[in-house]
C-alpha positions in Angstrom: 77.3 130.9 199.9 77.4 127.8 201.9 75.6 125.5 202.1 73.7 126.4 199.0 71.0 129.0 199.3 67.5 127.4 199.6 65.3 127.4 196.6 62.6 130.1 196.9 59.7 128.8 199.0 61.9 126.3 200.9 63.6 128.7 203.3 61.7 127.3 206.2 62.4 123.6 205.5 64.4 121.8 208.2 68.1 121.5 207.8 68.9 118.5 205.5 65.5 118.1 203.9 65.5 118.2 200.1 63.4 117.1 197.1 64.3 116.1 193.6 62.9 114.1 190.7 63.9 110.5 190.5 62.8 108.7 187.3 60.1 111.4 186.8 58.8 111.2 190.4 59.4 113.8 193.0 61.1 112.2 196.1 62.0 113.7 199.4 65.4 112.9 200.8 67.4 113.8 203.9 71.1 114.7 204.0 72.5 113.8 207.4 75.4 115.5 209.2 77.9 113.2 207.5 76.7 114.2 204.0 74.9 110.9 203.3 71.6 111.1 201.4 68.7 108.9 202.7 65.5 108.9 200.5 62.1 108.6 202.0 59.8 105.9 200.6 58.0 106.9 197.4 54.7 108.6 198.2 55.9 110.1 201.5 54.0 113.3 202.1 55.7 116.6 202.8 54.4 116.9 206.3 55.8 113.4 207.2 59.2 114.2 205.7 59.2 117.6 207.5 58.5 116.1 210.9 61.0 113.2 210.4 63.8 115.7 209.4 62.9 118.0 212.3 63.0 115.2 214.8 66.4 114.0 213.5 67.9 117.5 213.8 66.7 117.9 217.3 68.2 114.6 218.4 71.5 114.6 216.4 72.4 118.0 215.1 73.8 120.8 217.2 71.7 123.9 216.5 74.8 126.1 217.0 76.7 124.2 214.3 73.8 124.4 211.8 73.7 128.2 212.3 77.5 128.5 212.1 77.7 126.5 208.9 75.2 128.9 207.3 77.4 131.9 208.3 80.7 130.3 207.2 81.1 131.3 203.5 84.0 128.9 203.2 82.1 125.9 204.2 80.8 125.0 200.7 80.0 121.7 199.0 83.1 120.0 197.6 81.7 120.2 194.1 81.9 124.0 194.3 85.4 124.0 195.5 86.5 121.6 192.7 86.0 124.3 190.1 88.0 126.8 192.1 90.9 124.4 192.6 91.0 123.3 189.0 91.2 127.0 188.0 94.1 127.6 190.3 96.1 124.5 189.2 95.6 125.6 185.6 96.9 129.1 186.2 99.6 128.5 188.8 101.2 125.2 187.7 102.9 124.5 184.5 101.4 121.0 184.0 101.4 119.2 180.7 98.2 118.4 178.9 98.1 114.8 180.2 98.9 115.7 183.8 96.3 118.5 183.9 93.6 116.2 182.3 94.4 113.5 184.9 94.1 116.0 187.7 90.7 117.2 186.4 89.5 113.5 186.1 90.6 112.9 189.7 88.6 115.9 190.9 85.6 114.5 189.0 86.0 111.2 190.8 86.2 112.9 194.1 83.0 114.8 193.3 81.2 111.6 192.4 81.8 110.2 195.9 81.7 113.4 198.0 80.7 116.4 195.9 77.6 117.0 198.0 79.5 117.0 201.4 80.4 120.4 202.9 84.1 120.9 202.8 84.6 121.4 206.6 82.8 118.1 207.2 85.4 116.2 205.1 87.5 113.9 207.3 90.3 111.4 207.0 87.6 108.7 206.6 86.5 110.3 203.3 90.1 110.3 202.1 90.4 106.6 203.0 87.1 105.8 201.3 88.3 107.5 198.1 91.6 105.5 198.1 89.8 102.3 198.9 87.2 102.9 196.1 89.7 103.7 193.3 92.9 101.9 194.4 92.0 98.6 196.1 90.4 96.9 193.1 92.1 93.8 191.7 95.0 94.7 189.4 95.6 98.2 190.9 99.2 98.7 191.6 101.0 100.5 194.5 101.9 103.2 191.9 98.2 103.9 191.4 97.6 104.2 195.1 100.5 106.6 195.5 99.4 108.7 192.6 95.9 109.0 194.0 97.3 109.9 197.4 99.5 112.6 195.8 96.4 114.0 194.2 94.5 114.2 197.5 97.5 115.9 199.2 97.6 118.5 196.4 93.8 119.0 196.4 93.5 119.5 200.1 96.6 121.7 200.2 94.8 124.1 197.8 91.6 123.7 199.9 93.4 124.6 203.1 94.9 127.6 201.3 91.3 128.7 200.4 90.2 128.1 204.0 87.8 125.4 202.8 89.0 122.9 205.4 90.4 123.4 208.9 92.2 120.1 209.1 94.1 118.4 206.2 92.0 115.2 205.6 94.8 113.1 203.9 97.7 114.4 206.1 99.6 111.6 207.7 98.6 108.9 205.2 101.6 106.9 204.2 102.6 106.2 200.6 103.0 102.5 199.8 106.6 101.3 199.7 107.5 99.9 196.3 110.2 97.1 196.5 113.1 97.0 194.1 111.8 94.0 192.2 108.4 95.8 191.8 110.2 98.7 190.1 111.6 96.5 187.4 110.3 97.1 183.9 107.7 94.4 183.2 107.2 95.0 179.5 109.2 92.8 177.1 111.8 94.4 174.9 111.4 94.8 171.1 114.4 93.2 169.4 115.7 93.9 165.9 114.1 90.8 164.3 110.6 91.6 165.7 111.0 95.2 164.6 111.8 94.2 161.0 108.9 91.7 160.8 106.4 94.3 162.1 107.8 96.9 159.7 107.5 94.5 156.7 103.8 93.9 157.5 102.9 97.5 158.5 100.9 99.9 156.3 102.7 102.8 154.8 101.9 105.4 157.5 103.1 103.0 160.2 106.3 102.3 158.3 106.9 106.0 158.2 106.2 106.4 162.0 108.4 103.4 162.9 111.3 104.6 160.8 111.3 108.2 162.1 111.0 106.9 165.7 114.0 104.7 165.1 116.1 107.5 163.6 115.1 110.3 166.0 114.4 108.3 169.2 111.2 110.4 169.7 107.8 109.1 170.6 104.2 109.3 169.3 103.4 112.5 171.0 106.0 114.2 168.8 105.5 112.0 165.7 101.9 112.8 165.2 102.7 116.6 165.2 105.6 116.4 162.8 105.2 118.7 159.8 107.0 118.3 156.4 108.1 121.9 156.3 108.5 124.8 158.8 109.6 128.2 157.7 111.5 128.5 161.0 111.5 126.6 164.3 108.8 127.5 166.7 107.9 126.7 170.3 105.1 124.1 170.5 105.7 122.8 166.9 107.6 119.8 165.5 108.8 119.8 161.9 111.5 120.1 159.3 113.5 123.2 158.1 115.2 122.3 154.9 118.4 123.6 153.4 118.3 124.9 149.8 121.2 122.5 149.0 122.4 119.5 151.0 125.4 120.2 153.2 128.4 118.2 154.5 128.2 118.4 158.3 131.1 117.3 160.5 130.3 114.7 163.1 132.5 114.7 166.1 131.4 111.1 167.0 132.1 109.4 163.7 135.0 111.8 162.9 133.8 112.3 159.4 131.5 114.5 157.3 127.8 113.5 157.0 125.4 114.6 154.3 122.5 116.6 155.9 119.5 118.0 154.2 118.0 120.2 156.9 117.0 120.0 160.6 114.1 118.3 162.3 113.0 120.4 165.3 111.3 118.6 168.1 109.6 120.3 171.0 108.9 117.4 173.3 105.3 117.3 174.7 105.9 115.6 178.0 108.6 118.0 179.3 107.5 121.0 177.2 108.2 123.6 180.0 111.8 122.5 180.4 114.8 123.8 178.4 115.8 120.2 177.6 112.6 119.7 175.6 113.9 121.6 172.6 115.9 119.3 170.2 117.3 120.0 166.8 118.1 116.8 164.9 120.1 116.9 161.6 118.2 115.2 158.8 120.6 112.5 157.6 120.0 110.4 154.4 118.3 107.7 156.5 115.9 110.2 158.2 115.2 111.8 154.8 114.3 108.4 153.3 111.7 107.9 156.0 110.2 111.4 155.4 110.2 110.9 151.7 108.4 107.6 152.1 105.5 109.6 153.5 105.0 111.5 150.2 104.4 108.3 148.2 100.8 108.2 149.5 100.0 111.3 147.4 97.9 112.8 150.1 97.8 116.6 150.5 98.6 117.1 154.1 101.2 119.1 156.0 101.9 116.3 158.5 104.4 113.5 157.9 102.5 110.7 159.6 99.1 110.7 158.0 96.5 108.5 156.4 93.1 108.9 154.7 90.4 108.1 157.3 88.2 105.1 156.7 85.1 106.6 158.3 83.7 110.1 157.9 84.3 111.0 161.6 84.9 114.4 163.0 88.5 115.7 163.3 90.0 114.8 166.7 90.5 117.6 169.2 94.2 116.7 169.2 94.5 117.3 165.4 93.9 120.2 163.0 93.8 118.3 159.7 91.6 115.5 158.6 94.5 113.2 157.5 96.6 113.8 160.7 96.8 110.9 163.0 96.5 110.9 166.8 99.2 109.5 168.9 96.8 106.8 170.1 96.0 105.7 166.6 99.8 105.2 165.9 100.3 103.2 169.1 97.2 101.1 168.4 98.1 100.4 164.8 101.5 99.1 165.9 99.9 96.8 168.5 97.4 95.5 166.0 100.1 94.4 163.5 102.2 92.9 166.3 99.2 90.8 167.4 98.2 89.8 163.8 101.7 88.4 163.3 101.5 86.5 166.7 105.1 87.4 167.6 104.4 87.8 171.3 101.4 85.5 171.8 103.3 83.7 174.5 103.1 86.9 176.6 100.0 88.5 178.2 99.0 91.7 176.4 100.2 94.0 179.1 103.7 92.6 178.7 103.9 92.8 174.9 106.2 95.5 173.5 104.4 98.6 172.3 105.3 101.3 169.8 107.2 103.1 172.6 109.7 100.2 172.8 111.1 101.4 169.4 112.5 104.4 171.3 114.3 102.0 173.6 115.6 100.0 170.6 116.9 103.1 169.0 118.5 104.4 172.2 120.4 101.1 172.8 121.7 101.2 169.2 122.9 104.8 169.4 124.4 104.3 172.9 127.4 102.4 171.4 128.2 105.3 169.1 128.8 107.7 172.0 125.9 110.0 171.2 124.6 112.1 174.1 121.3 110.4 174.3 120.0 112.6 177.2 120.1 115.6 174.9 118.8 113.8 171.8 115.9 112.2 173.7 115.0 115.5 175.4 115.4 114.2 178.9 115.9 116.4 181.8 118.6 114.1 183.4 120.6 111.0 182.6 118.7 108.9 185.1 115.7 109.0 182.8 117.8 108.1 179.7 119.2 105.1 181.6 115.8 103.6 181.7 115.9 103.2 178.0 119.6 102.1 177.6 120.0 99.8 180.6 119.8 96.1 179.6 117.9 93.5 181.5 120.7 91.0 180.9 123.1 90.2 183.7 126.5 91.8 182.9 129.6 90.2 184.5 132.4 92.6 185.3 135.7 91.0 184.6 138.5 92.1 187.0 142.3 91.8 187.0 143.9 88.5 188.0 145.3 89.7 191.3 146.2 87.8 194.5 146.5 89.0 198.1 149.8 88.3 199.7 150.1 89.2 203.4 
């Protein structure tokens, strides 16, 4: 089917000549061999547009290539291939919700620029134009460029597999090298004093979210899905399974019994397809206190982090209860209180600590206890955990007072 079949009555129009309504007025336009649309002046008659298109084709288009493109069913507009590739990525790759949505948005961006171009007319110049358009704006980092290039590589890999292109358009393009100093975490840490000040000024629901994050080390994607009670742990859900009576549970780290009231089961959203994403956290007295604090709002809702909405808006697509909060609302609420207190006004907004920094504060506090944080934080490897526990301070390693005697 490619290029698209002519509308009935336009079968004999010259290659590249089209018509569409622009602001309620029918306009003729011509699509050249590079896929660029050129509109004829308003009021141009059909016969003038016909002859102009025919003359262009005779001078610049190869009649054999025009005929071949009509016979090649794989040479379709890029916008048609986008739907096919999105379908394949969804069915063949185990991407998380955020990663898949980002891929779909990148496909849409590509379609905005080149959706009308036939796939086998896409060249490396189109790939360069895409990267320049979305990655060379002021403030765009090398990471953004590398992510967009990774997207193009994946997209055209699928397109080659579908025989939509003969030559990989982004093949050979180099990723931008990120220097060691550019990899350093730019966001400021959240210290104990700042945490306590924000906690004291926070509304009830934010106090609950902050406390549970501090005790569990888990982030907003899990907190907003936490339920007060689960009958049994289940894949894709986060919540608490309570004991009928509190139990004394032996802790190998502290070498003593700890009172536990149940288990908080976390299925981490970001790494949901990995075995390490399933975590069972004993509910200690401190964690139970944070959960019980939620009940003081007297709202009837199965979720722990909740609030009564101010406006009568529709329920978010990420929620299934009117009082349930989205992860964005939790993060935004923390940042609002932080800025109202003026604790980090000396820093630009992009460097001020966010709600996620509570996770780092918790990890650093637990590290000294000997807890296996990689398991607790549902990380796939220790390198990821080290991002949270490494300090930015210079640590001097003291060595033994030895001398060399030859």
